[in-house]
C-alpha positions, 0 to 999 in steps of 0.5 A: 597266187596271182599278181593283179593290177587295177586301173580305174580313174575312180578311187572308190571303184579301185577300193571295191575291187581291191577289197574283193581281191583281198577277200578272195585270198588268191592274190599275191600283189594288188597294184592300183593305178588311177591314170592309164598312162602311169599303168602303161609305163609300169606294165611294160616293165613288170609282169602282171597275171591279170588286169582289171581295166576300166574303159571310160577314163580321161586321156586314154580309155581302156580300149586304147590302153589295151591296144597299146600293150604288145603282150597284154595280161589276161584282162577283165573289163570293168565298166558302167556301159554294157555296149563295150562288151562286144569290142572288149571280147574282140580284143581278147578280154576274158570277161566283162564286168558291169558296174556296180559289180557284185562280189558273186559276179566278181568271183565268177570272173576270177574263176575264169581267170584262175582256170585259164592261167592253170590250164594254159600251163598244161600246154594242151594241143589238138592232134589233127586227125581227119578220120577221128573228126569224121567219127565226131571227136578230136584228140587233145594232147596235154603233157603225157595225157591224150584225151579223146574229146567228143564234139557232143560234149562241147558247148562253146569255144572262146578265143583269147589271143593265141589260145582257145578255151573249149567249154564242155559239160565236164569242164574246160580245156585251154588249147594253144591255137586261134579261134580261126584254127578251132573253126576249121577243126570243129565241123560247121554241121554242129558248130557256128561262129557267132562272134569274132571270139566265139564258136557255139554248138548249135544244139546247145543254144537254148535261148537268144536274148537280143545280142547274146546267147545263153548257155547255162550261166554263160552269156555269149555275145553275138557279133553284128556281122554274125547275127543273121547267120546265127538266126538262120543256123539256129532255126 
């Protein structure tokens, strides 16, 4: 059960999202805010697990709001403007929902949030061993478990503040560490940085559409400063 805050200047948009959250059955508390300034005061003094945050708002927009928080909760951007996705991911948001938001797409974002919160508590770390890296794998320590992660299993990696979400064909692993640290561990011969917050396995790229890479059901943004390198590396 999670504590959730909705920030949107449109009452109908908040009601729709609250209805989706109630329908999902996984929320303990749902707080609504029509003004970012009011939400800012509240979040500085309260614990919230996940934040659904609109971008286009009067007085203070969602990007300014997120930058004003020293320790923002897991955040999902909600907006009618697709162009904000790139800046959102650079701020460490976990997902980006384009209005009008369908319940199915909302559940997909909520699943990402739940997975991250659950896996984050496992406190997994990569044990750096150059010999294993040469053999195409790294050792992941999670509690008393040690998992040998083969590079070939990884599809992409998303950076989220001080954490990295490693996506594999079998599931996800949340690692304590920055996307920069992951870039140094995962070999450039197999992986390419495509965005400030994303690393992708070259052999898993099946299609590129405009400024995004499609891997299974995942739409991964290509940063402006990375696009030329991505096209060269993929070819």
